[in-house]
PLY file of the C-alpha trace (Angstrom):
ply
format ascii 1.0
element vertex 188
property float x
property float y
property float z
element edge 187
property int vertex1
property int vertex2
end_header
38.03 22.84 -47.80
36.85 23.47 -44.27
38.47 21.86 -41.26
35.77 23.07 -38.89
34.33 20.14 -36.94
30.58 19.74 -36.87
28.58 18.10 -34.10
28.54 14.90 -36.15
32.31 14.44 -36.51
33.81 12.26 -33.83
36.21 9.49 -32.98
33.71 6.94 -34.26
30.32 5.39 -33.56
31.30 2.00 -32.15
28.42 1.41 -29.73
26.78 -1.34 -31.76
29.86 -3.40 -32.58
29.60 -6.53 -30.47
27.30 -4.99 -27.87
23.80 -5.23 -29.37
23.04 -8.33 -27.32
23.11 -6.12 -24.19
20.22 -3.91 -25.37
17.08 -4.06 -23.21
14.10 -1.80 -23.87
11.68 -3.87 -21.76
13.06 -3.15 -18.30
10.32 -4.78 -16.23
8.58 -8.05 -16.99
4.78 -7.94 -16.61
5.05 -9.90 -13.33
6.82 -6.96 -11.61
4.53 -4.79 -9.47
4.21 -1.07 -10.03
2.83 1.48 -12.45
3.99 0.53 -15.96
5.19 3.38 -18.12
6.80 3.80 -21.52
9.27 6.66 -21.90
10.02 7.70 -25.48
11.92 10.57 -27.02
14.92 11.60 -29.04
18.58 12.31 -28.46
19.24 15.61 -30.23
22.23 17.77 -31.07
22.40 20.96 -33.14
22.13 18.93 -36.33
18.98 17.06 -35.25
18.54 13.46 -34.11
21.67 11.53 -33.08
21.38 8.20 -34.92
23.89 6.18 -32.92
23.49 7.24 -29.30
22.91 4.81 -26.46
21.07 5.32 -23.17
21.73 3.16 -20.13
19.22 3.36 -17.30
19.35 2.36 -13.65
16.46 2.47 -11.22
14.88 1.05 -8.08
11.77 -1.12 -8.14
8.33 0.19 -7.13
9.22 -0.41 -3.46
12.37 1.74 -3.72
14.75 -1.24 -3.61
17.72 -1.42 -5.97
18.53 -4.94 -7.20
22.11 -4.64 -6.01
23.96 -6.29 -3.10
24.84 -2.89 -1.63
21.15 -2.06 -1.13
20.74 -3.88 2.17
17.46 -2.19 3.14
14.68 -4.56 4.18
12.40 -3.95 1.20
10.73 -6.40 -1.21
12.85 -7.77 -4.03
11.04 -8.29 -7.33
12.07 -11.49 -9.16
12.92 -10.70 -12.77
13.53 -6.99 -12.14
17.14 -5.97 -12.86
16.82 -2.19 -12.66
19.07 -1.88 -15.71
18.18 -0.98 -19.27
20.15 -0.23 -22.42
18.49 1.32 -25.46
20.05 2.58 -28.68
18.61 5.35 -30.81
17.24 4.70 -34.29
18.43 6.58 -37.43
16.27 9.58 -36.38
17.67 9.66 -32.85
14.51 8.11 -31.35
14.52 5.77 -28.37
11.97 4.18 -26.09
11.79 1.84 -23.13
9.11 0.38 -20.91
9.54 0.07 -17.17
7.75 0.75 -13.89
7.70 3.99 -11.92
10.31 3.50 -9.19
9.67 4.01 -5.51
11.37 6.48 -3.21
15.05 5.97 -2.48
17.25 7.63 0.14
19.23 10.68 -0.86
21.72 13.06 0.72
21.20 13.50 4.45
18.69 10.65 4.49
16.09 12.71 2.63
13.92 10.75 0.21
14.41 11.33 -3.48
11.42 11.64 -5.79
10.84 8.74 -8.20
13.43 9.01 -10.95
15.51 6.97 -13.36
19.26 7.55 -13.66
20.36 7.80 -17.29
23.83 7.62 -18.83
24.16 8.88 -22.40
26.83 7.61 -24.77
27.21 9.09 -28.24
29.74 9.91 -30.88
31.78 12.94 -29.95
31.54 12.21 -26.24
34.74 11.13 -24.60
32.87 10.46 -21.31
29.31 9.44 -20.67
26.81 12.13 -19.76
24.80 11.48 -16.61
21.30 12.80 -16.11
17.95 11.79 -14.64
14.37 11.60 -15.76
11.67 12.48 -13.24
7.94 11.87 -13.50
5.52 14.73 -14.26
3.00 15.94 -11.69
4.69 14.04 -8.86
4.38 16.27 -5.77
7.63 14.80 -4.40
9.60 16.52 -7.17
9.34 19.78 -5.20
11.23 18.23 -2.27
13.78 16.17 -4.20
17.28 17.11 -2.92
18.96 16.59 -6.31
16.30 18.30 -8.43
16.47 21.14 -5.90
20.11 21.75 -6.88
19.06 22.56 -10.44
18.19 26.13 -11.41
14.36 26.31 -11.51
14.31 27.45 -15.15
16.26 24.30 -16.18
14.39 21.66 -14.16
11.94 20.99 -16.99
14.78 19.32 -18.96
14.73 16.54 -16.34
10.98 16.01 -16.12
9.18 13.84 -18.67
5.98 15.17 -20.27
2.61 13.51 -20.68
1.92 13.02 -24.37
-1.79 12.23 -24.24
-1.43 8.45 -24.47
-2.11 6.66 -21.18
1.04 5.10 -19.75
3.37 6.96 -22.12
5.70 9.85 -21.34
7.89 11.94 -23.65
11.41 13.00 -22.73
14.18 14.27 -25.00
17.90 14.38 -24.32
19.30 17.59 -25.81
23.10 17.51 -25.99
23.72 21.21 -26.60
22.08 24.56 -27.21
19.54 26.66 -25.35
17.37 23.69 -24.31
20.31 21.47 -23.27
19.39 18.76 -20.79
20.90 19.17 -17.33
23.84 16.80 -16.92
25.58 15.97 -13.63
29.30 15.67 -12.93
29.94 12.02 -12.06
33.15 10.08 -12.26
0 1
1 2
2 3
3 4
4 5
5 6
6 7
7 8
8 9
9 10
10 11
11 12
12 13
13 14
14 15
15 16
16 17
17 18
18 19
19 20
20 21
21 22
22 23
23 24
24 25
25 26
26 27
27 28
28 29
29 30
30 31
31 32
32 33
33 34
34 35
35 36
36 37
37 38
38 39
39 40
40 41
41 42
42 43
43 44
44 45
45 46
46 47
47 48
48 49
49 50
50 51
51 52
52 53
53 54
54 55
55 56
56 57
57 58
58 59
59 60
60 61
61 62
62 63
63 64
64 65
65 66
66 67
67 68
68 69
69 70
70 71
71 72
72 73
73 74
74 75
75 76
76 77
77 78
78 79
79 80
80 81
81 82
82 83
83 84
84 85
85 86
86 87
87 88
88 89
89 90
90 91
91 92
92 93
93 94
94 95
95 96
96 97
97 98
98 99
99 100
100 101
101 102
102 103
103 104
104 105
105 106
106 107
107 108
108 109
109 110
110 111
111 112
112 113
113 114
114 115
115 116
116 117
117 118
118 119
119 120
120 121
121 122
122 123
123 124
124 125
125 126
126 127
127 128
128 129
129 130
130 131
131 132
132 133
133 134
134 135
135 136
136 137
137 138
138 139
139 140
140 141
141 142
142 143
143 144
144 145
145 146
146 147
147 148
148 149
149 150
150 151
151 152
152 153
153 154
154 155
155 156
156 157
157 158
158 159
159 160
160 161
161 162
162 163
163 164
164 165
165 166
166 167
167 168
168 169
169 170
170 171
171 172
172 173
173 174
174 175
175 176
176 177
177 178
178 179
179 180
180 181
181 182
182 183
183 184
184 185
185 186
186 187
């Protein structure tokens, strides 16, 4: 009998108990302005797809305004846009959500940040959420983004979605460990 833990052994997958009603994969109603995009991918560990992970997303609207009282900038507010999404993975570790490409938001030192979506990852075996971002491919502002600039150039691709050949759809995987591990940020 082996007592060696595998990547699938954890304290328990409790994300769906009583919380399914919070799931939102359609983050922007059709009435919200901006470029609509679907982001789809998988949450992966060394054993393959993670069947009970959960991604929470937070983003600004197409004008760069967060729907939050602390964002006091004089920018348009989009009725019906919450900026928040919550999507579970399926039994193969797949997820997907539809939203709009966010506008520029201020970053450290007042520098603008490239369009991105903040993502928190919850999964079995994680005692704390993992925090990462997804950026948009071919956006020239990625080169000047102050946060993306902190990431070693060889690892930046883990934060940038890929075009998959279908108009309006991007692919992006969250890799929890191994050589292709997604870049995660220290946040409390």
